[in-house]
Every structure is written in C-alpha cells, then in structure tokens.
C-alpha positions in Angstrom: 0.0 0.0 0.0 2.9 2.4 0.8 4.4 1.8 -2.6 1.1 2.4 -4.3 0.6 5.8 -2.5 4.1 6.9 -3.5 3.4 6.0 -7.1 0.1 8.1 -6.9 2.0 11.0 -5.6 4.6 10.9 -8.4 2.1 10.3 -11.2 0.9 14.0 -11.4 4.3 15.0 -12.8 4.0 12.4 -15.6 1.5 14.0 -17.9 2.7 12.1 -21.0 0.3 10.6 -23.5 0.6 8.7 -26.8 -0.5 10.7 -29.9 -2.7 7.8 -31.0 -4.7 7.9 -27.8 -8.4 8.6 -28.4 -10.5 11.2 -26.6 -13.4 8.9 -25.6 -16.7 9.7 -27.3 -18.6 10.6 -24.2 -16.3 13.6 -23.6 -18.9 15.9 -25.0 -17.3 18.8 -23.1 -14.2 18.5 -25.3 -16.0 17.7 -28.6 -18.6 20.4 -28.3 -15.8 22.9 -27.6 -14.0 21.6 -30.7 -17.0 21.5 -33.0 -18.0 25.1 -32.1 -14.5 26.5 -32.6 -14.1 28.8 -35.6 -10.9 26.8 -36.6 -12.9 23.7 -37.2 -13.8 24.7 -40.7 -10.4 23.4 -41.6 -11.1 19.8 -40.5 -13.7 17.1 -40.6 -15.9 16.8 -37.5 -18.3 13.9 -38.2 -16.3 10.9 -37.1 -15.6 10.3 -33.4 -13.5 9.4 -31.5 -10.4 11.3 -32.6 -6.8 11.2 -31.5 -5.2 13.7 -29.2 -3.4 15.6 -31.9 -6.4 16.1 -34.1 -8.8 16.9 -31.2 -6.8 19.7 -29.8 -5.2 21.0 -33.1 -8.4 22.9 -34.1 -9.5 24.2 -30.7 -9.1 28.0 -30.5 -9.5 28.5 -26.7 -7.2 26.1 -24.9 -8.5 27.0 -21.5 -11.9 25.4 -22.4 -10.4 22.0 -23.0 -8.6 21.8 -19.6 -7.7 19.6 -17.9 -6.9 17.7 -21.1 -4.7 20.5 -22.4 -2.0 19.6 -19.8 -1.4 16.3 -21.6 2.0 16.3 -23.4 1.9 14.0 -26.4 5.1 11.9 -26.4 6.2 9.1 -28.8 8.4 6.9 -26.7 8.1 3.6 -24.9 6.6 4.0 -21.4 3.8 2.9 -19.1 1.2 5.3 -17.7 -0.8 3.0 -15.3 -3.1 5.8 -14.2 -4.0 8.6 -16.6 -7.5 9.9 -15.7 -9.9 9.5 -12.9 -13.6 10.2 -13.5 -16.1 10.0 -10.7 -19.9 10.5 -11.2 -22.8 10.2 -8.8 -26.5 10.5 -9.9 -29.7 10.3 -7.9 -33.1 9.8 -9.6 -36.6 9.1 -8.4 -37.7 7.0 -11.4 -37.3 3.2 -11.7 -35.2 3.3 -14.9 -33.8 5.8 -17.4 -30.6 6.5 -19.3 -28.5 9.5 -20.3 -28.3 10.0 -24.0 -24.9 9.9 -25.7 -22.9 9.0 -22.6 -21.6 5.5 -23.6 -24.2 3.5 -21.9 -25.0 5.2 -18.6 -28.2 3.7 -17.2 -29.8 5.0 -14.0 -32.1 3.2 -11.5 -34.1 4.6 -8.6 -31.9 5.9 -5.9 -28.2 6.6 -6.0 -26.0 5.5 -8.9 -22.2 5.8 -8.6 -19.7 5.4 -11.4 -15.9 5.4 -11.1 -13.8 5.2 -14.2 -10.0 5.2 -14.3 -7.7 4.5 -17.3 -4.1 4.0 -18.3 -2.1 2.9 -21.3 1.2 1.4 -22.6 2.9 3.6 -25.1 4.7 1.4 -27.6 6.4 4.2 -29.6 5.0 6.6 -32.1 2.9 4.0 -34.0 1.2 1.9 -31.4 -0.3 1.7 -27.9 -2.5 -0.4 -25.6 -5.2 1.4 -23.7 -7.6 0.3 -20.9 -10.4 1.8 -18.9 -11.8 0.2 -15.8 -15.4 1.0 -14.6 -16.8 0.5 -11.1 -20.6 0.8 -10.7 -22.6 1.0 -7.5 -26.4 1.0 -7.5 -29.2 -0.8 -5.6 -26.8 -1.8 -2.9 -24.8 -3.8 -5.5 -21.3 -3.3 -6.7 -19.9 -4.3 -10.1 -16.5 -3.9 -11.7 -15.6 -4.5 -15.4 -13.3 -3.5 -18.2 -15.2 -0.7 -20.0 -12.6 -0.2 -22.7 -9.5 -2.1 -23.8 -7.9 -1.8 -27.2 -4.6 -2.0 -29.1 -4.1 0.7 -31.8 -1.5 0.7 -34.5 -0.6 3.2 -37.2 0.0 2.3 -40.8 0.6 5.5 -42.9 -2.4 7.7 -42.2 -4.6 4.8 -41.2 -5.0 3.2 -37.8 -6.1 -0.3 -37.0 -7.8 -0.7 -33.7 -8.8 -4.0 -32.1 -10.5 -4.3 -28.8 -13.5 -2.7 -27.0 -14.7 0.8 -27.8 -17.6 2.7 -29.4 -18.1 5.1 -32.3 -20.3 8.2 -33.2 -21.0 9.0 -36.8 -22.6 12.1 -38.3 -22.9 15.9 -38.0 -25.6 16.1 -35.3 -25.6 16.0 -31.5 -26.0 12.3 -31.7 -25.2 9.9 -34.6 -28.4 9.0 -36.6 -27.3 5.6 -37.7 -24.5 4.9 -35.3 -24.0 6.8 -32.0 -22.1 6.6 -28.7 -25.4 6.0 -26.9 -24.3 2.4 -26.1 -21.4 1.3 -23.9 -18.2 0.1 -25.7 -18.4 -3.2 -27.5 -15.8 -5.5 -29.1 -14.8 -4.2 -32.5 -12.2 -4.0 -35.3 -11.8 -0.5 -36.6 -9.9 0.9 -39.5 -9.8 4.7 -39.6 -7.9 7.7 -41.0 -5.9 9.3 -38.3 -5.4 12.4 -40.5 -7.4 13.3 -43.6 -6.3 12.1 -47.0 -5.6 15.0 -49.4 -6.9 14.7 -53.0 -9.3 17.3 -54.3 -9.9 18.4 -50.8 -9.8 16.2 -47.7 -11.2 12.7 -47.1 -11.9 10.7 -44.0 -12.9 7.1 -43.8 -13.9 4.7 -41.1 -14.7 0.9 -41.2 -16.1 -0.8 -38.1 -16.8 -4.5 -37.6 -18.4 -5.0 -34.2 -19.6 -7.9 -32.1 -22.7 -7.5 -30.0 -22.0 -10.3 -27.6 -25.2 -10.7 -25.5 -28.2 -12.9 -25.1 -31.2 -11.4 -26.9 -34.8 -11.9 -27.6 -34.3 -12.2 -31.3 -30.8 -13.3 -32.4 -28.0 -13.9 -29.8 -24.6 -12.3 -30.6 -25.3 -10.5 -33.9 -22.5 -8.5 -35.6 -22.4 -4.9 -36.7 -20.9 -3.5 -39.8 -20.5 0.3 -40.2 -18.8 2.5 -42.8 -18.5 6.2 -43.3 -16.8 8.2 -46.0 -16.5 12.0 -45.8 -15.3 14.5 -48.4 -14.5 18.1 -47.7 -13.7 19.8 -50.9 -13.4 23.2 -49.2 -13.7 24.9 -45.8 -17.3 25.6 -46.5 -18.8 22.2 -47.3 -18.6 18.7 -45.9 -20.4 15.7 -47.6 -20.7 12.3 -46.0 -22.2 8.9 -46.6 -22.9 6.3 -43.9 -23.9 2.6 -44.0 -24.7 0.3 -41.0 -25.7 -3.4 -41.2 -26.8 -5.8 -38.5 -26.0 -9.3 -39.5 -25.0 -12.8 -38.4 -26.0 -14.0 -34.9 -27.5 -17.3 -33.8 -29.1 -19.1 -36.7 -27.8 -16.7 -39.3 -25.0 -17.2 -41.9 -21.4 -16.2 -41.2 -19.4 -14.5 -43.9 -15.8 -15.0 -45.2 -13.7 -12.0 -45.9 -14.1 -12.4 -49.7 -17.9 -12.1 -49.2 -17.7 -8.6 -47.5 -17.9 -6.6 -50.8 -21.3 -8.2 -51.4 -22.2 -7.5 -47.8 -21.2 -3.9 -48.0 -22.9 -3.2 -51.3 -26.2 -4.8 -50.1 -27.2 -5.9 -53.6 -29.3 -8.8 -52.2 -30.5 -7.3 -48.9 -34.1 -7.1 -50.0 -34.4 -10.7 -51.1 -36.3 -12.5 -48.3 -34.5 -15.6 -47.1 -31.4 -14.9 -49.2 -28.0 -15.5 -47.6 -27.4 -11.7 -47.7 -30.9 -10.8 -46.3 -29.7 -8.5 -43.5 -30.8 -5.4 -41.7 -29.1 -2.3 -43.3 -29.5 1.4 -43.0 -27.7 4.0 -45.3 -27.7 7.7 -45.6 -26.0 10.8 -46.8 -25.4 14.2 -45.1 -24.3 17.7 -46.0 -22.8 20.3 -43.7 -22.4 23.9 -44.8 -20.2 26.5 -43.1 -21.8 29.9 -43.9 -20.1 33.3 -43.5 -22.7 34.8 -41.2 -19.9 36.6 -39.4 -19.8 39.1 -42.3 -23.4 40.2 -41.4 -23.0 39.7 -37.6 -19.4 40.3 -36.6 -19.7 38.6 -33.3 -20.5 35.2 -35.0 -17.4 33.1 -35.2 -19.0 29.9 -36.7 -22.3 29.1 -38.4 -22.9 25.6 -39.6 -26.1 24.1 -41.0 -26.5 20.4 -41.7 -28.9 17.9 -43.1 -29.0 14.1 -43.2 -31.3 11.7 -45.0 -31.2 8.0 -44.4 -33.3 4.9 -45.2 -33.6 1.3 -44.3 -35.0 0.5 -47.7 -34.0 1.9 -51.1 -34.7 1.4 -54.7 -31.2 1.3 -56.3 -30.0 0.2 -59.7 -27.3 -2.1 -58.3 -29.7 -4.2 -56.3 -30.8 -7.4 -58.0 -34.5 -6.7 -57.8 -34.1 -3.1 -59.0 -31.9 -3.5 -62.1 -32.8 -1.2 -64.9 -34.5 1.4 -62.6 -32.7 4.7 -62.2 -33.8 7.8 -60.2 -32.0 11.0 -60.9 -29.6 12.4 -59.9 -27.8 9.5 -58.2 -29.8 6.5 -59.4 -31.5 5.7 -56.1 -34.7 6.5 -54.2 -35.1 6.4 -50.4 -38.3 4.7 -49.1 -39.7 6.0 -45.8 -36.6 8.0 -45.0 -35.3 9.4 -41.7 -34.2 13.0 -41.4 -31.9 15.0 -39.2 -31.3 18.6 -39.6 -30.0 21.5 -37.5 -27.6 24.3 -37.1 -24.6 25.2 -34.8 -23.7 28.8 -34.2 -21.0 30.2 -31.9 -19.6 33.5 -30.6 -16.8 34.3 -28.3 -18.9 33.4 -25.2 -21.7 31.2 -26.5 -22.4 28.1 -28.6 -25.9 27.1 -29.7 -27.2 24.0 -31.4 -30.8 23.4 -32.6 -31.7 20.0 -34.1 -34.7 18.0 -35.3 -34.6 14.3 -36.0 -37.3 12.0 -37.4 -36.7 8.3 -37.5 -39.2 6.2 -39.5 -41.0 3.2 -38.1 -39.2 0.7 -40.3 -35.7 1.6 -39.0 -33.5 -0.5 -36.7 -35.7 -3.6 -36.8 -35.9 -6.5 -39.4 -37.7 -9.8 -39.7 -34.6 -11.6 -38.4 -33.9 -8.9 -35.7 -37.5 -7.9 -34.9 -37.3 -7.4 -31.1 -34.1 -5.8 -30.0 -32.8 -4.9 -33.5 -30.0 -2.3 -33.8 -29.4 -2.1 -30.1 -26.9 -3.3 -27.5 -27.7 -4.0 -23.9 -31.2 -2.4 -24.2 -29.9 0.9 -25.7 -30.2 2.0 -29.3 -27.1 1.7 -31.4 -28.4 4.5 -33.6 -30.3 7.6 -32.6 -30.8 7.4 -28.8 -34.7 7.5 -28.9 -34.9 4.6 -31.3 -37.3 4.1 -34.3 -40.6 5.8 -35.1 -39.7 8.9 -33.2 -39.7 12.7 -33.7 -37.4 14.7 -31.5 -36.4 18.3 -31.1 -33.4 19.6 -29.2 -32.1 23.0 -28.2 -28.6 23.2 -26.6 -27.0 26.4 -25.4 -23.6 26.7 -23.6 -22.5 30.0 -22.2 -18.9 30.6 -21.1 -18.8 32.8 -18.0 -15.1 32.5 -18.5 -13.1 29.9 -20.4 -12.8 27.7 -17.3 -16.4 28.0 -16.3 -19.6 27.4 -18.3 -23.3 26.8 -17.8 -25.2 24.8 -20.4 -28.9 23.9 -20.8 -30.7 21.5 -23.1 -34.4 21.7 -23.8 -36.1 19.0 -25.8 -39.0 16.8 -26.6 -39.7 13.4 -28.1 -42.8 11.9 -29.5 -43.0 8.1 -30.0 -44.4 6.4 -32.0 -44.7 9.2 -34.4 -46.4 7.4 -37.3 -48.6 4.4 -37.8 -50.1 4.3 -34.3 -53.1 6.2 -32.8 -51.6 6.3 -29.3 -48.2 7.9 -28.5 -46.0 8.9 -25.7 -44.6 12.5 -25.3 -41.5 13.2 -23.2 -40.3 16.8 -22.5 -37.1 17.6 -20.6 -34.9 20.4 -19.5 -31.3 19.7 -18.5 -28.8 22.1 -16.8 -25.1 21.4 -16.5 -22.4 23.7 -15.1 -18.7 22.9 -15.1 -15.7 24.5 -13.7 -12.0 23.6 -14.3 -9.2 24.3 -12.0 -5.7 23.2 -13.0 -6.1 19.4 -13.7 -9.5 19.0 -12.0 -12.9 19.5 -13.6 -16.0 19.5 -11.5 -19.6 19.5 -12.7 -23.2 19.7 -11.4 -26.1 18.3 -13.3 -29.9 18.4 -13.0 -32.6 17.1 -15.4 -36.3 17.2 -15.2 -38.5 14.9 -17.3 -42.3 15.2 -17.9 -44.0 12.3 -19.8 -47.5 12.0 -21.1 -48.7 8.5 -21.8 -45.6 6.8 -20.4 -43.9 4.0 -22.4 -43.3 1.1 -20.1 -41.3 -1.0 -22.6 -37.6 -0.5 -21.8 -36.5 -1.9 -25.2 -35.5 1.1 -27.5 -37.3 -0.1 -30.6 -40.6 -1.3 -29.1 -43.2 0.5 -27.0 -46.0 -0.2 -24.6 -47.9 3.0 -24.2 -50.0 3.6 -21.1 -52.3 6.3 -19.9 -49.9 7.2 -17.1 -48.3 10.6 -16.7 -44.8 10.8 -15.1 -42.6 13.5 -13.7 -39.1 12.6 -12.5 -35.7 14.3 -11.8 -32.1 13.4 -12.1 -29.4 15.1 -10.0 -25.7 14.5 -10.6 -22.2 15.6 -9.6 -19.0 14.7 -11.3 -15.2 15.1 -10.8 -12.5 14.5 -13.5 -8.8 14.5 -12.6 -6.0 14.2 -15.2 -3.1 12.5 -13.6 
C-alpha cells in the first residue's frame, strides 16, 4: 500500500500521452468545444473518437479543454498506469432511465455511482495499448468491469484498432445511424488518423463490431459500419454512412471475400437470401456559412442535413436493375431525417436540431425485437425508431474555465402508424468548472412524460395512460493525472 501511495504522488508529474490515444466519445465537453470552434472549418468533424493531436489542433480556446490541455503527447516507450480518474454520482426518483450519448450510462431509482480510471502502454509513435476500468454501485450492489480495452496501430495515415470501444458518426448532437449511446463493445476499426488529401480532404472509417449478448431475437449479432466524408473546401462537408446488423444465432457467417457483397447490399431485399440482413444507409451535407460578415460577433455558423433509409430502390440491387432515379440513381423509401444548425460566438455556442426516425428503422424480420441495439440501448439515434425529437442546446462561457449549459427537448414516439403515442419533455442544466487538472460539474434534469412508455427496449413500445414526472441530480469530478 505504501508503494502504491508513493506512485500516486509521483504520477501527477508524468503528464505524458501517446499521440494515437483517443479522446473517448462521451467527452462531450471537449468535442462540443471543438465542434463550435471557428478553426474547425479546416477539419472534418463527423467521425468520433479522434486522437489527441487532431482533437486539440483545431480548438481555439485552450482553457476550455482543460484539464486535457495539460497532456504532453510523447512518442516513446513507457507505461502510464493511471492517466485519468472520472467519478460520477447520480440520484433519480424513477425506476429506470438513461443518459443520451454517454456511452451506456443507465440509472435506476436511488443513488447510482460510477468510477472510471484508465491507463495505457505507449509502444512508440505508431502503437499503444489502452484500458479503462469501470466500477458501478447501485441498488446496494457493486460491479467492476473493463469498460474499454484496445490496441491501436498506425500504418501510414490509417490506424487499425482492435478491442473494446464505441463510435459516433454524423454531423448532429448524436449519430443518426450509429452513435455513442451504447457502452463500448468488441470491434475491429480501421480509420484515417489524419485526412487524406486529394481534391480536398477525405476521412474514412470501417467498423466490424460484435454485439456479444443474449437477446430476444438473435443472440450475438454482428455490426458493420462504414463512413466516407469528403471536404472539398472549408465551406462544405459531404458524408455517406452505412450500417448493417448481420450474423448472430441461426444466421449465416461470412468469409472475408464475401464482404464486398455484404457492403454493397445488392441482395439485402431478397427475403430468405444469404445476404438478407438489416441495413441502413444515408448521406449528409454540412455547410459553413459566412454569417460573421453580417453579424461580426458570430465566429462559426454551420447548418447540416442528413437523410437515411432502411430500404432503397437502387440500380445495383438485384430486384431493381434497370431502374434509375436522378440524380444518383436511387430512391429512399420512408426515409429518416436529421437537420439543424450550430452557431458560436466568443462566449456562446448554440445548437438546434430536429430528428425524425421512421417506423421501419432499426428492426428487421430476423432482428424484430431488439434490432439495432446493445444492452437495451439504441445503437443509432438514442430514442430509437418511429420517433420525432427536437433539441435546443446552449452553452455560455462565463469564463473559459467555467460554463453553464442547458438543453431543452421533446420526443414523441411512436410518431407514425399508431393512434396512441408517448410524449416526453425535458430540461437539463449542466455547469462545469475547471481548476488546473481538475474539472467538477453539477447536473440536473427534469422529465415530464405524457402516456408513459413502459417498454424498456429502445425499438418497441407499450404505451399507457400514465403521466410521469421525474428528476435526475448529478455531480462529477474528473482528474487528469
């Protein structure tokens, strides 16, 4: 014990970090600061997580990303057994709820405590091994598990990552087709660590995930996700995303040479076919407009739009050959939409977003119960299918080390095809202060629900006549060692 305490006392002087190390996706404090920075027009923002170099290289106000700005990015061989401590406590008076986009935080009635700590082995400039341990206390029970564990290796501008992590894709507050709403899962990921340069900038990510769990439809399905982003100039960013749920108990497995067919989905819509899987695909456009020329205080103004579908008419699909819909040859059926804007000034950042997810998203006749989910949370948009949601988020910097943020939103589900629906309205307030290497935060959220949905699965619902009002109170402390 004495040796351990001595090591802890010495560790604060060792602020080294490997340049390949990811900033985890739930660090919305860092990513929102980055996404609303006026410098971000020079980079691509719609694939997360990002490495340390890339995350901080486009952040204008360094004080806002403390305590992470204390990290020195070294390239040598060394061990950092303890890098970050993150302690969170929540109290709620409802039986069950979750916090959107927080990598799987679920809350049960009473006190819920979470302690995360991480470390890594730096294996030189081109490789590292990272781990994050999670301790959970709720309902008088204690659990401990490995929340993240991965090895990451650099080959040119691409990294290969194998282990346990999660991913968020798209321009919005939360990914539409794949988000960080769920806790980390086993995956193989190939990603550009820096954009490729040819007629602008390109980013690419490929994810092959394993949803290892007992389910009510197919045990242990697999996840395939791809995203390609092109940024021809500072003013426009264009992306395409594809996700597929496949394999699992009683379903075919695929050899590596069959993946091109799996990716193209030429036979997805043939019932009973070997390639009859659950796929979603979409495109998005982000525009950075020079609103600052009209309103000098505006540093960034971005608008974005995303359209996606679980079923398309496309000329490359077996059943649609010979059919071409201008301008790209495809037609989306019952699409989902996400659109919004992000505007920032020196002291403020504001996001407004609307998302509509159609009823035929995230489920399939082979995955008809839990569908695109992991451990009872949606892999895609947090509120699941057949939903309409509106979000307003405003962060005000009292000073760069202190901000107050509120979110106001509402969700209606099911939005189409049903006569009875649930409505949920919420207001959430977060304040955060950073001193040196310590960041503290206070959190409160109030939820009012009409016609409460009693089904805890994200893509099914059991609507009642009950009204519900509940609160969540939280406190958090983060320490960079």
